[in-house]
C-alpha positions in Angstrom: 22.5 -98.1 119.2 20.9 -99.0 122.7 17.0 -98.3 122.1 15.2 -97.0 124.9 12.0 -99.7 125.8 9.2 -97.6 125.3 10.4 -97.3 121.3 11.4 -100.1 121.0 8.2 -101.9 121.8 6.1 -99.2 120.7 3.2 -100.7 118.9 3.5 -101.1 115.0 0.0 -102.9 114.5 -4.0 -101.6 115.6 -3.6 -104.9 116.6 -0.7 -104.4 119.7 -2.4 -101.1 121.0 -3.0 -101.1 125.0 -5.9 -100.0 126.7 -7.8 -98.7 123.3 -10.5 -100.9 122.3 -13.3 -98.9 121.7 -11.0 -96.1 119.5 -8.9 -99.2 117.7 -12.3 -100.9 116.5 -14.0 -97.4 115.2 -10.6 -97.2 113.5 -10.6 -100.6 112.4 -13.8 -100.6 110.3 -13.1 -97.5 108.7 -9.8 -98.8 107.3 -11.6 -102.4 106.8 -14.7 -100.0 104.9 -12.5 -97.7 103.3 -14.0 -94.6 105.5 -11.2 -92.8 106.2 -11.7 -89.3 106.9 -9.7 -86.5 106.0 -8.9 -84.9 110.0 -8.8 -86.7 113.5 -8.1 -85.5 116.7 -6.9 -87.5 119.6 -7.0 -86.6 123.1 -5.7 -87.8 126.6 -3.7 -87.8 129.4 0.1 -88.5 128.0 1.5 -91.8 127.2 -2.2 -93.2 126.7 -0.8 -94.0 122.8 -2.1 -91.4 120.7 1.0 -90.5 118.7 1.9 -94.5 118.5 -2.0 -94.5 116.3 -1.5 -91.9 114.3 2.0 -93.3 112.9 0.5 -96.8 112.9 -2.6 -95.4 111.2 -0.6 -93.4 108.7 1.3 -96.5 107.9 -1.7 -98.6 107.9 -3.6 -96.4 104.7 -0.3 -96.0 103.1 0.0 -100.1 103.3 0.1 -101.4 99.4 -0.3 -105.5 101.0 -2.9 -104.3 103.3 -5.4 -107.2 104.7 -7.7 -106.1 106.2 -6.5 -103.2 108.7 -3.5 -105.6 109.0 -0.5 -103.4 107.5 2.5 -106.7 105.7 5.6 -104.2 107.2 6.5 -105.8 104.3 6.0 -102.9 101.2 8.2 -100.5 100.8 5.0 -97.7 102.0 5.8 -99.8 105.1 9.7 -100.5 105.4 10.4 -96.7 104.8 8.1 -95.8 107.6 9.1 -97.7 109.7 12.7 -96.8 109.1 11.3 -93.0 109.4 12.1 -92.3 105.9 8.9 -91.5 104.2 8.4 -88.4 102.6 5.1 -88.8 102.7 4.4 -88.8 106.8 5.2 -85.3 107.8 5.5 -84.7 111.6 5.2 -81.5 113.4 5.7 -80.6 116.6 3.3 -77.7 117.4 5.5 -76.6 120.4 8.1 -75.3 118.3 6.3 -74.7 114.9 3.6 -72.6 116.5 3.5 -69.8 114.5 1.9 -68.5 111.3 4.3 -68.5 108.7 5.1 -72.3 109.8 1.3 -73.2 108.9 0.8 -71.3 106.1 3.9 -73.3 104.4 2.2 -76.2 105.5 -0.8 -74.8 103.4 1.4 -74.2 100.2 2.2 -77.4 100.0 -0.7 -79.8 100.2 -1.7 -79.7 97.3 1.6 -81.7 96.4 0.7 -85.3 96.3 2.0 -87.8 97.5 5.2 -89.6 96.1 4.6 -92.7 96.9 1.9 -93.8 99.3 -1.6 -93.1 98.8 -2.3 -90.2 101.1 0.1 -87.4 102.2 -0.4 -87.3 105.8 0.0 -84.6 108.8 0.8 -85.8 112.1 0.9 -82.3 113.7 1.6 -83.2 118.0 1.2 -81.2 120.6 -1.4 -79.1 118.6 -3.3 -76.8 121.5 0.3 -74.4 121.2 -0.1 -73.2 118.0 -1.3 -69.2 118.1 -4.0 -68.2 117.1 -3.2 -67.1 114.1 -1.8 -70.2 112.8 -4.7 -71.8 113.6 -7.2 -69.1 111.7 -4.7 -70.0 109.1 -5.1 -73.6 109.3 -9.0 -73.3 109.5 -9.7 -73.6 105.3 -7.3 -76.1 104.7 -8.8 -78.6 107.9 -12.5 -77.6 106.4 -11.4 -78.7 102.4 -8.5 -80.5 102.8 -7.4 -82.2 99.0 -8.5 -86.1 98.4 -4.7 -86.9 98.8 -4.5 -85.3 102.5 -5.1 -86.5 105.8 -4.4 -84.8 109.5 -3.7 -85.7 112.0 -3.3 -83.5 115.3 -2.6 -84.9 119.0 -3.3 -82.8 121.8 -3.4 -83.8 126.1 -4.7 -80.3 126.5 -8.3 -80.2 123.4 -10.4 -77.6 126.0 -7.3 -75.7 123.8 -8.2 -76.1 120.7 -11.0 -73.5 119.2 -14.1 -74.7 118.4 -14.3 -74.9 115.0 -11.3 -76.4 114.7 -12.5 -79.2 116.5 -15.7 -79.5 115.2 -13.6 -80.1 111.4 -11.6 -83.1 113.1 -13.2 -86.4 114.6 -11.9 -87.2 117.7 -11.1 -90.0 119.8 -10.7 -89.1 123.6 -8.2 -91.6 124.8 -7.9 -93.0 128.2 -5.9 -94.1 130.8 -4.5 -97.2 130.4 -6.8 -99.6 132.5 -3.7 -101.9 134.8 -4.5 -105.2 134.1 -4.2 -104.4 130.1 -0.9 -102.3 131.3 0.5 -105.7 133.4 -0.5 -108.0 130.8 1.8 -105.7 128.5 4.4 -105.2 131.0 5.0 -108.6 131.6 5.3 -109.4 128.3 8.5 -106.5 127.9 9.9 -108.4 131.2 9.8 -111.7 129.4 11.2 -110.6 126.2 13.6 -108.6 127.2 14.9 -111.3 130.5 13.5 -109.0 133.2 13.3 -110.8 136.7 11.4 -108.8 138.7 8.6 -109.3 141.6 4.9 -109.5 140.8 5.0 -106.9 143.8 7.2 -104.5 142.5 5.5 -104.8 138.5 2.2 -103.7 140.6 4.5 -100.8 142.2 5.2 -99.3 138.7 1.2 -100.0 137.3 -0.2 -98.2 140.6 2.8 -95.0 140.1 2.3 -95.0 136.0 -1.3 -93.6 137.2 -2.6 -95.3 133.5 0.6 -94.3 131.1 2.4 -97.0 129.5 5.0 -94.7 128.7 6.0 -93.9 132.0 5.7 -96.8 133.6 7.7 -99.0 130.7 10.3 -96.3 131.5 10.1 -97.2 135.3 10.5 -100.5 134.4 14.0 -100.2 132.7 15.2 -97.2 134.6 14.7 -100.4 137.4 16.0 -103.4 136.1 19.3 -100.8 135.6 19.3 -100.0 139.1 18.5 -103.3 140.6 21.5 -105.7 141.0 19.6 -109.2 140.4 16.1 -108.8 140.9 13.6 -106.0 141.2 11.7 -105.6 144.1 9.5 -103.6 145.4 12.2 -101.3 147.1 14.1 -100.5 144.2 11.2 -99.2 143.0 10.3 -97.0 145.9 13.9 -95.8 146.1 13.9 -95.1 142.3 10.9 -92.8 142.8 11.4 -91.2 146.3 8.3 -92.9 148.1 7.5 -95.4 151.3 7.2 -98.4 151.3 4.5 -99.7 153.2 6.1 -100.3 156.9 7.7 -96.9 156.3 4.7 -95.1 155.2 1.9 -97.5 158.1 4.8 -95.7 160.5 4.2 -92.9 159.6 0.3 -92.1 159.3 0.7 -93.5 163.1 2.8 -90.4 164.4 0.1 -88.9 162.0 -2.9 -90.3 164.1 -1.1 -90.0 167.3 -0.3 -86.9 167.1 3.4 -87.0 167.3 4.8 -84.2 166.6 8.6 -84.7 167.0 8.4 -88.6 165.8 6.9 -86.9 162.6 9.8 -84.2 162.3 12.2 -86.7 163.1 11.3 -89.1 160.6 10.8 -86.0 157.7 14.6 -85.3 158.4 15.1 -88.9 157.4 12.9 -88.3 154.5 14.8 -85.7 153.2 18.6 -86.7 153.5 17.9 -90.1 152.2 16.6 -88.0 149.5 12.8 -88.8 149.3 10.5 -86.5 147.0 8.2 -84.5 149.3 5.2 -84.0 146.3 5.4 -88.0 146.2 5.3 -88.9 149.9 2.2 -86.5 149.9 -0.1 -88.0 147.3 0.9 -91.8 148.7 -0.8 -90.3 152.1 -3.4 -88.8 150.7 -4.1 -92.3 148.7 -3.4 -94.6 152.3 -6.0 -92.2 154.3 -8.2 -92.5 151.1 -8.0 -96.6 152.0 -8.3 -96.2 155.3 -11.9 -94.5 154.4 -13.0 -97.5 151.2 -11.8 -100.3 154.0 -13.2 -98.7 157.1 -17.3 -97.9 154.7 -16.5 -101.7 152.6 -14.6 -104.0 154.5 -15.2 -106.3 151.6 -13.6 -104.0 149.2 -10.8 -106.4 146.9 -8.1 -104.4 145.4 -4.9 -107.1 144.0 -2.6 -103.9 144.4 -3.0 -103.2 148.0 -2.6 -105.9 150.8 -5.7 -105.3 153.5 -4.0 -106.5 156.6 -1.7 -103.1 156.3 -5.2 -101.0 157.4 -6.9 -103.2 159.9 -5.4 -101.5 163.1 -6.0 -98.2 161.6 -10.1 -99.0 161.1 -11.2 -98.9 164.6 -8.9 -95.8 165.8 -10.3 -93.3 163.2 -12.7 -90.8 162.8 -14.4 -91.2 158.9 -15.3 -86.9 159.1 -11.1 -86.3 160.3 -10.1 -88.4 157.3 -12.2 -86.2 154.7 -11.0 -83.5 157.1 -7.5 -85.0 156.1 -7.1 -85.4 152.7 -8.5 -82.4 151.7 -5.9 -80.4 154.0 -3.6 -82.2 152.2 -4.5 -82.1 149.5 -5.1 -78.4 149.4 -0.8 -77.9 150.3 -0.3 -81.0 148.0 -0.7 -77.9 145.4 1.2 -75.6 147.4 4.2 -77.5 147.1 4.1 -78.2 143.6 4.4 -74.0 142.7 7.0 -73.1 145.9 11.0 -74.4 146.0 11.1 -75.2 149.5 8.5 -77.9 149.8 9.9 -79.1 153.2 9.0 -76.2 154.6 4.7 -76.2 153.4 5.6 -80.4 154.6 5.9 -78.9 157.8 3.8 -76.3 158.4 0.9 -78.6 156.8 2.4 -81.4 159.4 1.5 -79.0 162.0 -1.6 -77.9 161.4 -2.6 -81.0 160.4 -2.1 -82.0 163.7 -3.1 -79.0 166.2 -1.2 -80.7 169.0 -1.9 -78.8 171.8 1.1 -79.9 173.8 3.4 -78.6 171.8 4.6 -75.2 172.9 4.0 -71.9 170.6 7.0 -70.6 170.1 7.5 -66.9 170.6 6.8 -64.5 167.1 10.3 -62.7 166.1 10.4 -60.0 163.2 10.7 -61.7 160.3 15.3 -60.8 159.4 17.5 -62.0 155.9 18.6 -64.9 158.4 15.9 -66.8 157.9 15.9 -68.0 154.0 13.6 -70.5 154.5 10.6 -68.0 155.5 11.7 -65.8 153.2 10.5 -68.0 150.0 7.3 -67.9 151.6 5.2 -66.4 148.2 1.5 -67.1 149.1 0.4 -67.9 152.7 -2.3 -65.3 152.9 -2.9 -65.8 156.6 -0.2 -63.5 157.6 -1.6 -60.7 155.2 -4.9 -61.0 156.5 -3.6 -60.5 160.1 -2.1 -57.1 158.6 -4.8 -55.8 157.0 -7.6 -56.5 160.3 -4.7 -54.0 161.8 -4.6 -51.5 159.4 -7.5 -49.2 157.8 -8.2 -48.5 153.7 -6.5 -46.0 152.6 -7.3 -44.2 149.7 -5.6 -42.3 146.6 -3.1 -39.7 147.9 -3.6 -39.7 152.2 -0.8 -38.9 153.8 0.2 -40.6 156.7 -0.1 -39.0 159.9 3.5 -38.1 160.9 2.9 -37.7 165.0 1.1 -41.2 164.6 3.3 -43.5 166.2 1.0 -46.2 166.6 2.0 -49.9 164.6 -0.4 -48.6 161.3 2.5 -46.0 160.9 5.2 -48.2 161.1 3.9 -50.2 158.2 5.5 -49.6 154.5 3.1 -47.0 152.4 2.9 -47.3 148.9 5.3 -45.6 147.1 3.4 -42.9 144.5 6.1 -40.3 143.2 4.7 -36.6 142.4 6.2 -36.8 139.1 4.3 -40.3 137.9 1.6 -40.3 135.3 -1.8 -40.9 136.1 -1.6 -44.8 134.4 1.9 -45.6 135.9 -0.6 -44.8 139.8 -2.9 -46.7 138.4 -0.2 -49.4 137.5 1.0 -49.3 141.3 -2.2 -48.8 142.9 -3.6 -52.5 141.0 -0.5 -54.1 141.0 -0.6 -53.7 145.3 -4.1 -54.7 145.3 -3.8 -58.0 143.9 -0.7 -59.0 146.3 -2.8 -57.7 149.5 -4.2 -61.0 149.4 -3.1 -63.5 146.2 -4.7 -66.4 145.6 -3.6 -69.4 143.3 -6.4 -71.2 144.0 -8.1 -68.2 141.7 -4.8 -67.9 139.8 -5.2 -71.7 137.9 -8.6 -71.1 137.6 -8.5 -67.9 134.9 -5.3 -69.7 133.2 -8.5 -71.7 132.6 -11.1 -70.4 132.0 -9.7 -67.8 129.4 -9.8 -69.9 127.5 -12.7 -69.8 126.2 -11.7 -66.1 124.8 -10.8 -68.7 121.5 -15.1 -68.9 121.3 -14.9 -65.5 120.4 -11.6 -65.3 117.9 -14.6 -65.2 114.7 -16.7 -62.4 116.6 -16.5 -59.6 114.3 -17.2 -57.9 118.1 -15.1 -59.1 120.2 -11.8 -61.1 118.0 -9.3 -58.7 119.0 -9.7 -58.2 122.6 -10.0 -62.0 122.4 -6.6 -62.1 119.6 -4.7 -59.2 122.8 -6.3 -61.5 126.3 -4.9 -64.8 124.9 -1.2 -63.1 124.3 -0.9 -62.6 127.4 0.4 -64.4 130.7 -1.8 -63.9 133.6 1.2 -64.2 136.9 -1.0 -63.1 139.5 -4.4 -62.8 140.4 -6.2 -61.5 143.6 -10.4 -62.0 144.0 -11.0 -58.8 142.5 -7.7 -57.6 141.0 -5.5 -59.6 138.1 -2.2 -58.9 136.7 -1.5 -59.0 132.5 1.7 -59.5 131.2 2.9 -58.5 127.9 6.7 -59.6 126.0 6.2 -55.5 124.3 5.7 -52.6 125.4 3.0 -51.4 122.5 1.1 -54.9 123.1 0.9 -53.0 127.3 0.3 -50.1 125.8 -2.7 -50.7 123.7 -4.2 -53.4 126.5 -4.5 -50.3 128.7 -5.5 -47.5 126.1 -8.8 -49.7 125.9 -8.8 -50.9 129.6 -12.5 -50.8 130.4 -13.9 -52.3 127.0 -11.4 -54.5 127.7 -12.2 -55.3 131.3 -16.1 -55.4 130.2 -15.2 -58.1 127.8 -12.8 -60.0 130.7 -16.0 -59.9 133.0 -17.8 -62.1 130.0 -15.4 -64.4 129.6 -14.3 -64.5 133.9 -18.5 -64.6 134.5 -16.9 -61.9 137.7 -15.9 -58.4 137.8 -12.5 -57.9 137.9 -10.3 -54.6 137.8 -7.2 -55.4 135.4 -3.7 -53.6 134.3 -1.2 -54.8 132.3 2.6 -54.6 132.7 5.6 -55.4 129.9 7.9 -57.6 131.1 10.2 -55.1 132.9 7.7 -53.9 135.1 6.7 -57.7 135.9 10.3 -58.7 137.1 10.5 -55.2 139.3 6.9 -55.7 141.1 7.4 -59.4 141.4 11.0 -59.2 142.7 9.6 -56.7 145.2 6.8 -58.7 146.6 9.3 -62.0 146.9 11.9 -59.7 148.8 9.2 -58.7 151.7 10.0 -55.6 152.4 6.9 -54.2 151.8 3.6 -55.3 153.4 1.0 -54.2 150.8 -2.3 -52.7 152.3 -5.2 -52.4 150.5 -6.1 -48.9 149.0 -9.5 -47.3 147.5 -9.5 -46.3 143.6 -10.6 -42.6 143.5 -14.0 -41.5 140.8 -10.7 -40.0 139.1 -9.4 -43.6 137.9 -12.2 -44.1 136.5 -12.8 -41.0 135.1 -9.3 -40.9 133.8 -10.0 -44.3 132.0 -13.1 -43.2 130.5 -10.6 -40.6 128.8 -8.3 -43.1 127.2 -11.4 -45.2 126.0 -12.4 -42.7 124.3 -9.3 -41.2 123.0 -9.2 -44.7 121.5 -12.1 -45.4 119.6 -12.1 -48.3 117.1 -9.7 -50.0 118.8 -6.8 -48.4 116.1 -3.8 -49.4 118.1 -5.3 -53.1 118.5 -6.3 -53.5 114.6 -2.7 -52.6 114.1 -1.2 -55.0 116.0 -4.3 -58.6 115.4 -5.9 -56.5 111.9 -3.5 -58.9 109.8 -3.9 -62.2 111.3 -7.7 -62.3 111.7 -9.9 -64.3 109.8 -13.5 -64.4 109.5 -16.0 -67.0 107.7 -18.9 -65.4 106.0 
């Protein structure tokens, strides 16, 4: 059976590991001096060797005929590990085995001695995917494991792991593999596999892989199948959906010349030929960066980049304008990655970037169902700002003037039925206010900052609120409002019944005051569908004192967090 190259050339010894000299030196010394610790944490970008080093370390410490730090690869232990038959090496994917029950099952087995090897080793990949309850269950075992147990945890997102876990592990940060080391490894593989490839094509693979060895080897393997004879730089660009340097130069020329017509013609060709527009934008940023570098440092040399292609841009570009271009393009790149029609965002970017005064302005027309591309825009904020400037802020319960025929009265209003209870009214208002000016930037920041709640998991004053926050998803946010979504009605109800206390905690971890609301999945899908349909214009509504009064009563009637305790009290553990 055929074996992928990245699996075939996975390192079998520490000497074969590429680009992680400091980590390998420390591990070699630990093995040589018999100072193996009980818990390791390997962090770093994908494809940099975390799992490979974990497997090599597991094999090395269990080798019967160990010579210094080199496993023999011949003894029973080495043979079983190489053939993936060892019962003493347990690999766990935390993405699919992330619950409390799985970790409790692991805890029940750690007391069992190894069958053949010296150590029983647990390799937990993507460990950041474990739930809070699972981390708590693992905590004590990780702190005081039996003498024959070694834990090796691997993750690409160490910031999602509680500090209590981090402090119990010896941490190794894997860095992106340098270009020289990667190039040498790729040449070695090409020689072994008899792959015929140009040096420029190899350099291009190294550049595209961004320090990830697995990505580089996979790209090499894919190009070897695609190319008919010798792999060229054009083959690499075809596979990745990117442009060769001469075509990229033509596009940048058109942008600098403000030739919008030519840009749109080129864009049509790229789209028809299946080019990856997101990667194309990344390449534009890289190209402009190189112009800036050569404009400021004429003597700078990079073997992977031809200087000749940038020479003509040095005299006809301005540094400040180039920096502004990079910032604007990068902002649009983030939008493109989260948008289902990247071409539309790209086209708007080009128009905005060039600001060509010779281009005739198109007449404004209302959005209709026959404009699917426009209907798909979810997070463009400028049109919303224009609508806001034309209307006044509305108080709760304000009725529209039926005699008023102005533009303001023609904008759809938030519908609050008389039969709605107070909580339902608050939900509608806070969701509405979030949708007035949603911000992807704020949303992405909140998704990172919410991990700070993990620091309070073992704090008796905040543990339950931290747990309920970490179990939520944040699908939308603005400068003032956050929407939390829960899979179950009971969790959503618990959140909203204690909303003022949770708001205080939210302001503590986000360092800013927000008005929050929780929805269940069904409610969120309804509001999301309504928002995407573009049938409603969202106008900011001020909250009346009645809302605060109602929320205070809700909190007072739910003292001692009984509902939160019922949900989370059985999995929260404290260390005295």
